[in-house]
C-alpha positions in Angstrom: 85.7 86.4 76.3 86.6 90.2 76.2 84.3 91.0 79.4 86.5 88.3 81.4 89.6 90.0 80.4 88.2 93.4 81.5 86.9 92.0 84.7 90.3 90.1 85.6 92.1 93.5 85.0 89.6 95.2 87.4 90.2 92.6 89.9 93.9 92.7 89.7 94.0 96.5 89.8 91.8 96.7 92.8 94.0 93.9 94.6 97.1 95.6 93.9 95.7 99.2 95.0 94.6 97.6 98.3 97.9 96.1 99.0 99.5 99.6 98.4 97.3 101.2 100.9 97.8 98.5 103.4 101.5 99.0 103.1 101.5 102.6 103.5 99.3 102.5 106.6 101.8 100.0 108.2 104.8 102.1 107.3 103.1 105.1 109.0 101.9 103.2 112.0 105.5 101.6 112.6 107.7 104.3 111.3 108.0 108.1 111.8 107.7 109.4 115.3 104.3 111.5 116.0 104.3 115.0 117.0 101.5 117.3 118.2 101.3 120.7 119.3 100.3 121.8 122.8 96.8 122.8 121.6 96.3 119.3 119.8 97.4 117.7 123.0 94.8 119.6 125.1 92.0 118.9 122.4 92.8 115.3 122.8 92.2 115.6 126.7 95.8 115.6 127.8 98.2 118.0 129.2 101.2 119.2 127.6 104.4 118.6 129.6 106.9 121.1 128.2 109.6 119.9 130.6 109.6 116.5 128.9 108.2 117.6 125.6 105.5 114.9 125.9 101.6 115.0 126.0 100.4 113.3 129.0 96.9 111.7 129.0 94.2 111.8 126.5 94.2 110.5 123.0 97.8 111.8 122.2 99.3 110.0 125.3 103.2 109.8 125.1 103.6 111.6 121.7 106.1 114.4 121.4 105.3 117.7 121.4 106.6 120.0 118.6 
């Protein structure tokens, strides 16, 4: 009986931790604006457009340049 309680506690803790990580990832993906440096833009295959302060092309396409 004691082992079942410990196992239930471990499963509950794991489930709650998983929900916390999922919620944090969702908040990051939806929330804050993403900024990259001009060198990060270039490394991602894009071209920093300092007139519009945007990275154009590559993996950071459309992200603001800080």
